[in-house]
N, C-alpha and C positions, 0 to 999 in steps of 0.2 A: 660886265661883271669882274669883280677883283677878289682875290683871295684874301680872306681877313689877316691882318698881320698879328703874328703871334710871337712871343718872346722866346727865343731859341727854337726848340723843335715845335713843329705844329702839333697843338694839342687837341684839335677838333676830333669828335668821335670816329672811329673806324665803324664800318657798317658790313655785317654779314647776313645775306639772305640765303636761307636753306629752303629749297622748293622740292616738295614732293609731287609725284605725277600720278593723278587719279586716285589719291588717297582719300577715302571717305570721312565723314564727320566723327564718327567714334572709333576710328582705327587705331588711335594711340592711347597709352594707358591714361593720362591725365584727361582725355576726353571720353573715357568709359570703356576702354578695350581690355580685353585679356590678353593682348599681345605685350610682350615685353619690351618697354621703352624707358628703361631708367633715366637715361641721359636727358631725354626731352621732358621727363615728368619733373626732373630736378630744375630744369631751366623755368618749367612752368611754376614749380614750388616757390622759385625766388623770384619769378618775374609775374607775368599776368597773362590770362588767357581771355581771349575775345570769344564771345558766343554768337555774336551776331554780324560776323565778318563774311564779306561776299566778294566772289570772282565773277569771271564770265562763266559760261557753261561748258567751256572746252578749252584745251591746253593754250594754243598759240594765242587766241584772243587775249587770254588772260595775262600772257607774257608781254604782250605788247602794252596792255594797261599798266602793269607793274612798273615797267621801265621808262614810261612816259608820262604816268599821272593823268591820262586823258582816255576817252573811249576807244575801243577797238576799231569802230567805224571811222575814226579820224586818223588813227595811228596806222592804218593799212590792213587791219585783219577783221574787216567787216564780213568777210567770209575767209575759210581756211582754204589755202591753195589747192589742197587735195581735192576739194569738192566743188572747185569753180567750173569744172567740166559738166556739171549738171546745171542746166539752165544759164548758160555762159552770159547770154545777153543782159540777164538781170543784173551780174555782177560787173558789168561794164562801165562803172563809175568811180570817181576818187575815192579813196578810203577802203577800197574793195581789192587792192592789188594781191592780197594774199601773203604779204611780207611787211616786215616793218618798214614803213616808207620813210621819205626824207621831209615830210610835211611836220615832223615833230622832232624834238631834241630828246634823245634818249639820256636818262640819268646818268649812264655810264659816261657819256660824252661831256655833260655838264660837269660831273665831278672831276673827270680827267683834265679839262680845261681849267679847273680851280684847284689843281695841286694834289689831287688825291691818286694813289696808285691803284689801278683798276684790274681786276682779274675775274675771269669765268672759267669754270671746269664743269661741263656737263651739257645737258640738252639745251640747244638754242631754239630751233623750230620756228625761226622768224625770217627765213628766206635762203634761198640757195645761190642767188645771184652773188658774186664776188664783193660788189659794193654794198651788200647788205649782211655780209658775215659779221660776226661779232668783233672781229679784229678791226673792221673798219666803221664800228659804231661804239667806239670810246673805251675798249678794253686793250689795256697794254700787253697782256698776255690773254690768249683765247685758245682753250681746248674745248672743241664743241662737236656735238652730235646734231647734224643738220635736220634730219627728219622728225617725225613725230613719234617713232618707235624703231627699236632694232633688237636683235637678239642679245640678251645682256651677257653673254658668253663670246659675242663677236662671231657666232657661228651662222652663216647664211649660205647653206649649201645650194639653194634654188639660184642664187645670184651666180655662184661659182659655175653652175651648168646652163646660165644663161636662160633659165626657165623662170623668169620672174613672175609671170602671170600680171594681169593688171593691177590685182590688190597689192602684192609685194612690191611692184615697180613704182606705184604711184605713192603708197604710204609708208613702206617700211624697206627702202633701200639702205644698206649699211653705208653712211657716208659720215666720216669724221674729218673735221679739219684742226690744224694746230697752227695758230697765228696767221689763219687765212689760206693755209696750203694744204692740200689733202693728205690726210695721215691714215695709215692703214694699221688697225689693231691686229694683233695675232689671235686668231680663234682659239678658244680654249674649249675643245671639244670634250676633254677629260674631266672637266670641272676641277682643275688644278687650283688649290687654295692660293697658289703663288701666280697663277695666270690671271688673264684678263676677267674681270667681273666689273660691270659698269659702275655700281656704287663705290666699290672699293677703289677702283682706278680714279674716278673723278675726284674723290676726297684725298687720296694720297698725292695726286698731282696737285691739288690745290695748296696742301700742306707744304709740299716740296717747294712750290713757288714762294709761299711766303717766308719759309726758312732760307731761301736763296736770295733774298732780297739785298740789293746792294745797299751800301751805307747811305747813299743819296735817297733811295726808295724808303728806307726806315725811317728817315725823317718826314716822310709824308703819312698822312692817315690813309688807310685802305678802304677799297670798296671791294669785297669778294663775294661773288655770286656762285653758289652751289646748287644748280638745278638737277635734281636726279631724274634718271628716266623710270625709276622704280618708285611705287610697283605697279607701273603700267604693264600689260601684257606684252610678250609671253611671260607667264609666271613661273620664273626660274630662279633658284637660290641653291645655296650648298646643302647637302645632306644634313649637315649639323643644324643649320637653322630651320630647315623643313622638319626634321624629326623632333625638334623641341617641342612641336605641336601635335605630335602624334596622339590620336584619340580625342583631340579637344573638339573637333567639329562633326564627330560622328553623328549627332542628333540633328544636323542639318541646318540651314539657314533660318528657318522658324524660330527654333529654339534659341539660336545664337542672337538674334534680332530682340527677343524678349529679355535676355540676360543683359544685353547691353543697354536696353532702355531702363530697366531697375537700377543699373548701376548709375547712369546718368542722373537719375533722379536723387540717389543718395549722394552724388556729388554736388547737387545744386545746379547742374548744368541745364536741366529742363523741369517743368513743373510737375508736381506730384500728379496732377490731374490732366495731363497733356492726352490728347487724343491723336495717336499716330496714324498717318495716312496708311490706308490698307496697300498691301503689296499689289502692284500691277506687273503681270507677267504674261507673255504669249502663249499660245497653246503647245509650242514646241518646248517651253520651259517647264517641265513636269513639276508637280508637288512632290516633296520628298518622299511620301509614302507611295507614290505611283511609281517611282524608279525602280529599278532592279537592284539587288544588293550590290552587284559589281559597279552599277552607275552611281550609287551612292558613295561607294568607296572611293571611286575616281574623282568625284565632285568634292568630297572631304579633303582628298589629298590636294586638289588645285587650291583650296582655301588654306590648307597648310603652307603651301608654296607662297601664297600672298602673305601670310603671316611671317614666314621666314624673311621675305624681302622687306617688309616693314621692321622687323628686328634687326636685320642688317643695315637698314637707314640709321637706326638709332645708335648701332654700334659706330657707324662712321661719324655721326653727331658728336660722340664720345671723343673721337680722334682729334676733331678740330678744336673743341673746346678745351681739352688737354693741352694742346699746342698753344692756345691763346693764355692759358694759365701759365704755362712754362716760359712763354715770351713776355709775360707781365702786361699782355694787352688785353685781357679778359675784361677788366673793370671799365675799360673805355672803348668797349665794343658794343654797339647795339646789334643785337641778334634777334631776327625774326624766322620763324618756322611757320610754314603754311603748305597747303595743298593747292594745286591749280585749278581744281574744279571739284565737284563731287565724284563719288565713287563710279567707276566704269561698268555699267549694266548691260552694254550691247551683246547680244547674241549673235555674232558675226555669221555663225553657220546658217542663220536663217535670213540673211540679205537676198533680196530678190534674185540678183544676177551675181554679185560678187561672192556670195557665200559659197556657191558650187566651186568657183574657181580657186578660192582660198581652201576649202577643204581638200580639193584636188592636190594642191602644192603640199599641204600639210601631210596628206596620207603618203605622198610620194617620197618626202625628204625627211620626215620626222617620225619619232617613236613615241606615241601617246598612251602606251600600256602603262597600268599602275605602276610599277616599280621604277619607270623611267621618268615619270611627271616630275617636273622640276629641274632636269638635267638640260645641258646644252642643246640636247638632241630631241628634246621636246618642244611642244608650241601649244600652250593651252591657255585659256581665259576662263573665268568663273560664272559669268552670267548675271542675270538681272536680280535673281533672288538673294545671292550673297551681297549683290551690291546694296540692296534695300535693308539688309541687316545693319550697315554701316551707315545709311542716310537717315534712318529712322530717328526720330519720328516725322522726319520731312518726307515730302512726296517726290517719287522718282528719282533720277540720279543724272550723270553726266549727259550733256547735250540737251537738257531740258532747263527751261527758265523757272522752274518750280524751285522750292528750297532746297530739294535733295541735289539738284544740279549745280547751285551757285553758293551755298553756304557752306564753309570749310572750316577745319580747325585752324586756330591761329594762336602763336605764342610770341610774346615779344619780352625780352630781357635786357635791363639796362640799369645798373645800379644808381644811375644819376636821376632817374624818375621819382616823382613824388611818392610817398610811401603807399598811397592808395593805388599806385600802379606797379606795385611790388608785392612780395611776400605772399604769392599765390592769390592775387587779385582775380576776380572773374568780372570782367567789363561786358556789360549787356548793351552798349550803345552801338547802334548800327554804325558800320564802318565798311570800307570798301578798299580792294587793291589799288584803286586809283590814288588812295590817300598816301601810300608808301613813298613815292617820289617827293611830293611836297612836305611831307614829314622829314624826310632825309636831308633835302636841301635846307629847310628851316634849321635843323640841328646843326648843319655845317656852316650856317650863316651865309647862304648862296641864294642870291636872287635869281629865279628863272627867267630866261631871256624873253618869255611872252607874259609879263606881269600884267596884273589888275585885269585879267580876263580878256586882254586883247592880244592879236597876234604880234610876234616879234621877230627878230632877226637874229640867227644863230649860224655860225660858221658860214656866212654868206648867202643864207637861205631863209625863206619865211617859214616860220614855225607857229603851230597852234599853242594856246595856252593850255594849262592843265585844268582838269574839272574837278580832281580830288580836293580834299582838304587837309591841311596840316594838323597833327595831333599834339603839337607842342604846347598850345595853350591848355590842353586838356591833360597831358602826361608830365609836363614839366611845370606848369604854373598852377595846375590843379582846378582849371576854370572849366565848367560845363555850359553849354548853351541852352540845355533844356534838361528834362528829366528822363531817366532810364533809356529807352532806344534813341531818344532825341539828343543825347548828351554831347554827341560830337557834331552831328549835321543839322541839328535843329529840325525846322520844317522844311529843308530843301529836298527836292527829289532826285531820284536817280533811276535810269531806264537800262534795260538789257534787250538785245536781239541777236539771235543766232539761228540760222537755218530756218527761218520764218517762224520762229518761236520767240514770243516777246514778253515783257513784263515792265512795269513801273512800280516804284516805290515811294511812299512819302510817310515818314513816321511809322506808324503800325499797319498802314494801309498798303495793299499790294494789288494790283490789277494784272492778270496774266492770260496769255492766250498759247495754248499749245494744241497739237494735233488731236482730232476727235478719236483715233484709235487707242489713245491712252487717257480718256476721260476729259478731254477738251473739245475743241471745235468751235469755241465761242469765248469772249472776255469773260473772265471769272474775278470775282472780288472777294478778298479774303481780308480779317483783321488779325494779323500776325500775333498781337499782344495776347489775344485770347485763343488763337487757333494757328499754331506754328506748324501743324501738319497739313493745313491748306484742305481741310475736311468739309468746311461749311461755307459754301457759296452763297454770297450775300448781295449778288446782283438784283434779284427780284426784290429783296426787301429794302435795298438802300439805293435806288436809282440815281438819286442826287449825287451821292459819291462816286457812283461810277461815272457819271458825266464828268465830275470834277477831275478824276483820274484820267479819263480818256484825253481831256485837254493837256494834262501833264505828259501823256505819252506822245500826243500830236507835237508838242514842243520839243520833247526830246529827239523825235525823227527829224525835224526841222533842223535842230541844232548839230546833230551828229552825222547827217546824210544816210540815215537807214533807208534801206531800199525794202519797203514793207510789203509783204504778202503772206499769207499764211502758210505753214509748212505743207500743208495737205496740197497746195497749188504746186510747189517745188517737185514733190516726188513724183508727179506725173509727166515730168519734162526732162529729156535727156537721160544718158545712161549714168549709172553710178561710177563716179570718179572716172569720167571720159577725159579724152585729150582737151586741152584749151585751144581756142584760136589765138594764135601767136599775136593777132592784131588787138585783142582786148587789153584792157589796163592791166598792167602787171605781166603780162606776157605768157608764154606756155610754161606750165609748172614741169612738164614732163621734159621739155627741152632743156630747162635750167639743171634738172637731175642728170640727164644724160651727158651734159657737158662736164660733170664732175666725174663721170663713170670713163670718160674717154681721156683722163689726164692722169699721171702717174704721182706716186707718193711725193710729195714736196713742190708740186706745182700747183697752179691755180688756172682754171679755164678762163678764156677771155671774156669780156663783157658781152653779153647778147647784143647783136646788131640792132640798131634803131629800126623801128617798124612804122610802116604808114598807117596812120589811125584811119579807120573806116569813115 
């Protein structure tokens, strides 16, 4: 690969990826929300919204697909490292390391090798091993949150007291790194506006790095990656952002769901005659009318905090857009905004074993009384009913391969696209997070090291080809390969699998398998062009199509290395988030975390010792 020769300064486009964490489909204004997001709305008004854009069903698998252009089972996150302890023998195969493996070339690495200045500030969640840190995967500057979540104010009292508990030690240890070395944030227990708050810090840091570029770096185009950890739980924000939504959610998630649906219809984002999927909630998640007045009050307050977090993300989007305009780089920067998966609907307190430990730690160290909800010393989430207010009309939410778990809001802005992809365009072509890497490389004039669908060599190692498709013919040349949903991908198919929940899509047809407890238990067939809510199972009326789709599913499993078995089989084996056997592929997740805990600020733990495979 060679850098295209440019007269004078490199004029290739800059790239800015802004990634929200657990943001639902209708959680921003331009996708039907009541939440104030003027900066994102303006990007959408002048750019384009994609209404059929898909990710994986959870965060780290999506991030691996985003950075590599290929399937998560190839990129190393066929299973999230936090969950490998459950049925570990099943995940003891390549592609299930639980981190971004070296069988793929990361977009950051490719761009770095081809003359781009590369920056990340935010949530990484793609590995704890030092050789998997963002600083080792193509980023010139890297400030990263390593785990999947952390207190947004940097306050983790249970860790200070060494009372991690299995939930917090495995899922939410507070671990930040700066350029590959441990970094300690200063806890902001008083919610000081000048103190640490995740979204503000990530954005300010990225803007600082852009401002501080050397003359040589300014000659290069940049790739900036801003992955927020908001609005992922714990739901925390400033009092000003929280109180802006006082009273908005007093009538509960059902009423909010109806308002959002009506607004999306008026905006042309969903059909007028759409049939939304019914809300699916466990017996512990009460109907609004069944809750006590105080329970309703606290639940609405949690949703206020979620809204405040989204509002704050938009404020930070405004900061970086304003910087790009000041530096006269806005017109030459491709900006995308998206979520990493559907809204988070888990009811953690109801988990069979981990729920009790989680609630013990929360009650011991945090204050979730009404007046304190949203502060650094609170620790709340909002549950499945609020989540399904934002994923409607789709089915379910994060962790499921139904549309509610994998279809997310997506905005793209670049003034050099064809007019049909600007000025508020609504694009209904099926698209996927795997398309971003090939699109960016195409716009930069760079050939992937594994071209033409064949393995290649990169930095001395063998790497897999991309599975996504470049949008350049569609967005720059204005060429479609089909009508409507088929405009970008034609009749090609795409599969999904995570935690034993699977799906395959071709055009409007989707075959999906989820657990029996939420209405699955078998393969189900849907025509999404007529039934975006996945409400009318066509398996009995169209067995021929079912068999066609099953063959596509089997092809997907074979090509990507999926270890298939229904979710209901996984849950009966092993503890929730138990310890890994260090000899299985990817090693022991907990050992990698503890290694960071044992070093001081500015240090890096040694690489894990090689293990003898079984």
